[in-house]
N, C-alpha and C positions, 0 to 999 in steps of 0.2 A: 672464580665462580660468582655468578651474579647474586646479589643479596636478595633475600625475600623479606618484605616488610610485613612484620606480624601485626602492626596496627593498620587500620584501614587507610590512614593518611599519615604522612610524616610532615611535621611543620617545624620551622625554625625561624623565629622572628617574623612570622607572617609570610615567608617566602617558601616557594616549593623546594623540596629537597631533591634535586637531580644529581645523582651520584656519578662521578667519573669512574669508569671501570679500569682495571689493570689486569695484566696476566703475563705469563711467561712469553717472551717474544716468539718462540717457535710455535707454541700453541696458539697464540693470537694470530700469527701469520696463516696458520692452517685454517683457522676460523674464517679469516677474511677471504681466503681463496675459495673456501666452500660457499661462503655467503654470496660472493660476487660472481661465481662461476656461471650462474644462470641468468645474470642480468645483462641484457644487450648493451647497457651503458658502459659496463666495465669488461665485457667479454673481449674487447679489442686490446686490452692491456695484457702484456705477458707478466710472468711472475717477477722478473727483474724490475720492471717499471713499478709494479705494485709494491715491491719491497722498498723502493726508494721513497714512496709516499706513505709507507705504513706508519711512520712516526707522526705523520700529520693527520691521520684519521683518528678522530676521538671516538670513544666508546662510552655511552651514558646509559644509566638506568633511571627510568622515570616512574615514580609511584602512580598507580592508577588514580585518575581524577585530576591530575595536574596538567597544566598547559605546557606544550613544547614551545609554541609561539602563538601570538595573538594577531587577529586581523588588524592590519595597519602598521604592524611592527616592521622595521627595516629588515631586509633579507640578510641572513648571515651565513648562507651556504645551503647545501642540501643534506637530507637525512635519509638513511636507509634503515628500515626496520629489521632488526635481528630476531626479536621475539616479541610477542604481545600483540597489541592492536592499537592503532591511532584512529581517532575520529576527526573528520574534517567538517567543520561547521562554518556557515556564513550567516551574517546578520539578516534576518527576515524583515519583511515590511513593517512588522510590529515591534521590531527591535530585539526579538527573541532569537536565539540561535536555531538554525535549521540544519539538520544533518545532511551533508552532501554526499559523503562516501566514507568508506573505511579503508585504512591502509594496513595491510597484513605483512607478515614476514617476507622479505625479499623485495618489497615494493619501495618506491622512492617518493619522497614528498619534499617540497621546497624548491623544485627546479624552476618553477615559473618566475619567481623573484630573482633567482640566480641569473637567468638569461635577460629578463627585462630590466633589472635594476630598480624595479618599483617595489613599494611596500608589499607585505604579505596580503594576499587577497582573501585569506580565510584563516580561521583559528584552528589549530591542531591540538587535540587533547588526548592524553593517554586514557583509553577506555579501561585498561588494566595495567598491572605492572609490565612495563615495556622497556626493552633495550634497543638502542639505536646507534648506528654509526653516523658520524658527522664529518663532512668535508667542508671547510670554510671557503668563502669566496676566493681569497687569495690563493689558497692551495689548488683549488679547482682551476683557476685561470692559468697557473703555472703548468698544471698537468695538460690543460687544453692547448697550450702553446706547442707542446711536443706532440700532442695527439689531437689534431683538429677534428677528427672523427667523433670525439666526445660531444662537441657542440652539435654536430649533425644528428647524433643519436638523441640528444635532448630535444632538439627541434622536432624530430620524428615523434617522440613521446608526446610533446605538446599538441601536435597535429592530431595524433590518435585520440588524445583526450578530448579535443574540441569536436572531433568526428563523433565520438561516443555521446557527447552532450547534445549534438544535433541529430543523433540517429533516430530512426523510426522505432527502434526497439525501446521497450520500457526499461528504465534504469533499475538495476536490482543490486541490493547490497546483501551479501550473505555473511552472517556472523559465523564464526568457527567454533566458539566455545560458549556454552550456556550454563548459567547457574540456576538450578531448580530449587527454589526456596519455598518451603511450606509455610503458610501463614496459619499457625495454630497446630495443636497436637493431633495425632491419630490420622493424619492424611497419608494415603498410600504412595508416598513420593518415590520409593524405590520401584514399586510396581509400575508407576507412571513412567519413570525413567526408562525402564526396559521396554515397555510398550512403545514409547516414542523412539527408542533406539531401533526397534524392529521396523517401524514405519519409515524412519530415515534411511535405514539400510536398504529397504525395498526401493527407494528412489535412487539407489546407486552410491550413497555416501558411506564411506568407511567411518563408522561411528563407535566411539568408546564411551563407556560409563565409568566414572570414578566416584567412589563414595568414601565415607569416613574411614573405611578399613585401610585406605591408602594414606591416611593422615601423616604417618610416620615415614613414608617413602621419601627418599632424597629428592631434591629439586631436579636433578638430572633425569630422574625417572619420569616426572611429570612432563618435562620438556620432550623427552623421547616419545611418550604417548601422543602428545600433541603433534609432533612432527610426523608420526606414522599414521595419523588419523585425519580424515577430512573434517570431522566434527567431534567435539568432546562435550559430554553432559556431566557437569559436576553436581552431585546430589548433596545438597546442603541439609541442615537440620533446622528445626523451628527455633532452637536456642542460638543466639548470636554469640557463639564461641569462636575459638581459633579456627576450627575447620570451616565453619560457615563464612567467616571473614576471608579465609583463603579462597573459597569457592567464588566469592564475590569479586575478589581481586583478579582472579583468573578469567572472569567471564567477559566476553564481548557484549553479551545480551543477558538480561536477567528475566526469568520467568517466575512470577509469584503465583504459587498454587493455593487456591482457596476453595473452601466448601461453602457455597451460597446458603446452605441450610443453617449455618452457624452465624452468630452475631458478627458484624464487621469488626475487624481488627487491623490496626496499622501495620504496615510492613516495616522491616528493619531500616534504621537510618544508615543504610550502607554507604551512602556517599559522603557521610561525615559533615561536620560543621565548617566547611571550607569557605563558604561564600561564593564558590564557583557555580555557574549554571550547569545543571546536569545535562549531558548530551548522550550518554550511553542509553540505548533503548531499554526500557523497563516495561514489561507487559504482564498482564494477569491472565491466568488460565483458571476458569471456574469448572470444577469437577461436578457435573450435574448427576442426579440420580439415574440409575440404569433404566427405570421405567418412565422417565420424564417425557411427556409429550411436547411441552415447551420448557425452556430453561426456567429455573427458579429466579425471581427478580434479583438484580444485582445493583440497583441504583445506589443503595446505602453503602455498599462496598466500594463503588466507584467514587463516591464522595469522600471516602476514607483513604483509599489507596491513591498514590500519585503515579499513575501509569499512563502511557501514551495510547495504548489500545488494549482490548481484552478479547478473549476467545472463550467459547463454550465447548466442552467436551463431555459427552455422555459417557459415564463409566462403562467400560466393557464394549464400547462401540468402536470397532476397528476402522470403519469408514471415517468417523469423525477424527480419530487419531491420525489417519492418513492425511486428512485435510489440514490438521495442525502442522504436520510435517511439511506440507507444501507451503503453508503460510510462513513458516520459519525459515525456509530456504529459497525464497523468491521464485517458487514454482507454482504458486497458486494462480488460478485463472479468474480474472475479474470480468463480469458481464455488465455492460452499460446499455441501458435501454432508453431511447429517446421518447419525447412526447409526440403526440400526433392525433389526439382524439380517437375516433373509432378505428383509424388505421393502426393504432397501437395494439389491437387484437392480434396483429401479425406476430407480436412478441411471444404469444402463447405457442404458435407453431414453431417459431425459431428455437425456443427453449426445448421443445420436444425433440427437434432434429438434433440439437447439440447433445442432449442427454443420450439419445439413441446411439450416437456416434461414440459415446464413451468419454466425452469431455467433462472433467470435473468443473463445476461452477462454484467457486469458493467465496467470492465477494460479489455483491450485487449493488448496483446504483442506478438511479434513473430520475427522470423528470416527468411530471404530469401522469399520463396514462402509463408510461414506462415505469414510473415509481410505484404505481398501484400493482402492476403485474409482478414487478421485481420484489415487492414486499411479500407477495404470495410465495415466491420461490424462497425468500429468506425465512418464511415461516415453516419451510420444509414441506409445503403442499406438493402432492403428486401432480403430474400433468393433467390428469382427469379432474382433480379437485380444483386446480386453477381455472380450468375451462368451465366447470359447473358454476363456480362462484362468480366468475366474470359474466357469465350468461345471465345469472340471476340478478346481478347488480346493474347491468346495462341494457340487456335485451328484453327481459321479462317486464321491466319497468323503465320508463324514460327518466333518468336522473335529473334532467334539466327541465322538467315539466312544471315545477312550482314557480311560475312567473309571478312577478310582483311589479308594483309601481317603480319605475327605474330611477329612484333617488340615488342609489349607490350602484346597483346592478340590475340586470333584467331578471335574474333568477334569485330567489330567496337563499338557496343553498342549504335549506334545512333537510331536503330530501337526500342530497349528496352526503351530508353529514350522517344521517341515519343509516344509509346504506353502508358507508365505510365503517361505522361503529358496529353494525350488525355482523360484518364479516371479520373484522380485526379485533373487536372487543377492546379491552383495556390493556392490551399487550404494548410494551414499550420497545422502542427500537433497540436499545441496548440488551434486550432480553430475547432477541431473535437468534436462531441457530447459526445463520450465516451473518457475517459482517455486512452491514447494509447502510446506505445513505440515500436520501432523496433531496432534491433541490427545490428551493423557493427563492423568489426575488423579494428582497426587503425594499419596499417602496419608500420607506422613511429615510433609510440611510443610503439608498441607491447602490446596493451591492447584492451579491448572491450568497445564499447561505446553504451549506450542506448540513442536513439534519442527521445527527448520529445518536441522539438521545431524545427521550420524550415519547408521548403517545403516538403510536403508528398512525391511527386513523386521523388524528389532528394534523400531523405533518403532511399526510396525503391530501387532506382537505385544503391545506394551504398550497400544495404543489399543483393542484388543478384549478386554482382560483384565477381564471383568466380575467384581467381587469375589464370591468364593464359587463361581464357576463355573470360572474359569481362574486359575491362580496369577499374582500380580503379577510384574512384571519389576523386577529390582534394577538401579538406575542410580546409581552413586556412593554406595551405601549407602541410597538412598531407594527406596521401593516405589512403582512406577508402575502404574496401573490404567486401565481404560476411561475415556477422556475424557468419555464421556456421563454419568458420575457427576456432573460439575460443569457441563460445557458440551457438550451433544449437537449443537449447531448453531452453530458458531463464527463467526457473521456478524460479531460485534464485533471479532474479531481481524483479519479482512480490512478492516473499516471503518477501523481505525486506520492502515492502511498508506497511505491517501489516494491510491490509484492510479486510481480511477475507479469506474464503476458496479458493483454487486454483483448477482449472480444466485444464488438459493438454492433448493435442492431439499430439502424436509423430509419424511422418511418416518416420523418418530418419534411423530406425534400421532394415528395411527390407533388405534381401540379395540382393545386387545390380546386381550381375553377376552370370551366370551359371558356374559350374566347367569347367575349360578349360584345354586342354592338356599341359603337361610340356613344350613342344616345340612349343607352339602356336606362339611365337614370330618369329619362323623360317618358318611358314607356308606360302604357296604361296597365291597370290591374288585370284586364282581360289578357293582355299580351303575356304577363307573368304567369297567368293561369294556364294558358295554352303551352307555355314553355316550361312548365313545372318539372319536367323530367330532365331538363338540362341542368348542368352544375352552375347555375347562376347564383351568385352569393346573396344570401339574406343577411339580416342584421347580426344574427348570432354567429354565422359562419365568418362574416367580416371581422367581428370582434375576436373570434378565436384565431384567425389568421394574423390579424394585426398584433395580437398579444404574444405571438411566438416568432415572428419573422426575424427579429434581431437574434434570437437564440439559434435559429436555423443557420444564419450566416456564420455564427461562431462554430457551429457543428462541422461545417466544411473544413475548418482549420484543424479540427481535432482528429480527423480520420487518419492522419499520418502517424499517429501513435499506436494504431491498432495492429495487432498481429492477425486478426481475422475480422473482416468487415462484411456485414450482412445488410443489404439494402433492398427490402421487398418493394416491388413496383406494383402499385395499386391505383392507377389513375381513376378507376371507377368508384373508389371508396372516398366519400366525403368525410369531413371532420366529425359530423354528427350522424353518420350513416350506421347506426347501431345494428340495423338489420343485416348488414354485410358481415356479420360476426364470423361465420364459418368461412366465407370467401377470404377474409383477411387472414384467418388462421392458416388456411391452406397456402396462401401467398407467402406467409412467413416461413412455413415449413419448407416450401420449394426453394425459396431464396437461400435459406441456411444450408440446405442440402447441396445446392449448386456451389455455394461459397466453399463448402468443405471439399467438394470434388475438385474444384479448380485451384485450391490452395496448394502450396508446396508441402509435400508429404513430410519432409524433415521437420518443417515448422510445426505441422500438426502433431507429429510425434512428441515434440517438445511441449505442445499445449496439453496433450492428453497424458503425458508422462508414462508411456508404455502401458497404457490401459489394455484390457482384454480386447476391446473393440479394435484398437489400432493393430495389435498383434495379429488379430484375425484377418484384417483387411490387407496386411502386408504379406501374408503367407501365400 
């Protein structure tokens, strides 16, 4: 029987304690047959062959948090996960580990180095107490000499992995066990667990809830529950006792539950003082009051907790619990909205069409005008409220009418700032109901920045600051400008979050100008007056186009990651054609409706997760 480590970590002389397992030969052989029976790699082996190599297959237990091998290490064979979960990380551009995927029971890791003979291309860490089988290089090669099909199967696995990496589909990692850890007393963690269980079950996952009443159950019982369930929720307590430690050891992902009305408190030091970089996902869920119009602020909490992302759930709100279930299982839908000046009004119509179809919109991101309209969606505004506020902000008044001496820009930008502040107030991005980001270009460091914290209106002001037209926004000494300068359609940012399918609306690729005569720059003022109804570029339109053309080129590359692509065609609408408000909205609605009609029904069912609208349209 595999040992259970009652301490969070076991250390001996600064080295990880990876324990070699043993067992009765017959029982061990039965375990190997059962474990390998579903693996294409070993399905070609009969029991006699497997029995010959049984003594060469090592069986190890790895405490949660310890590395199995490190990026750059020489390959020593392949590993098959018997129980638990391994995390595969690679070094990112900043030197920090980036989670690439998770390896669950029955899956294999290490085969790439086995075939190539090259060092390990990634670091593999036990997210939780994990047991693995190990077949070293020499043993595998002897086995492969008698069964060349083994090498063929490994090559097929590598090809499939490369195909997945280059696939148009969004990469998704689904954790199978979650530790629900309350931060502070009196949090309804049991009630939360059962509500989440119901939401996960509604998505089709067989979900089990295990609480402290099961603390004295034998190890085999926990293993049995996990094998018979798609997902397991471990309900921890606020006190870091043996049960909570066990929950943390069993979890692939940790959810810290907090009440934002209470003073911030640090979460448990559940990863221990090992010196290892933490790679297991740790996220925060803030339980907001039942009557909350907007979430209570959580900035101080985020400064205290060390979490990768956070979510808001209004107590008693079934729809928000369903959203959390989608976010946790890679079934959430991310909506990405491009910049495009007045053509961005089409986003309003597209959102309306998507909502009418029954598509959940769980994560929102955008650039420039797309960022503004997306922020309204993240605020949980209705379709009518988004329309009314955008009309008041851009049609009832011209936001670019406060011209100035062009020392820095043609427009002062004060009017844009006032309008954005009037509609978004002092709400901060981290306090929006939906997870949200908007893009700006850092002119000082020459890179792009997705804003996930800070004042909404200020981030939006930076996201629309087209160089030469609006002054840049100063942030910690850096100059921030319209994100469309570098990334006008930030599909890639949402893609990296690995939360599920992506839906994109791009209004940036429409032809912005009519053809003009070769000598138009030498035409008289009278000629321009007579041709004022043609789309002949003026200085502001030229600046707007020049400020986003690079981002538009990048946008074309991003489309391949989308599950649904909406591209309204509005050649009549110019970048500053605010009066075409309703025309653009209608164009967005029609384009989204066409995209939904023409899309593959199976893919749309996946996007909408068997919503009522899909069930009705399929009947």
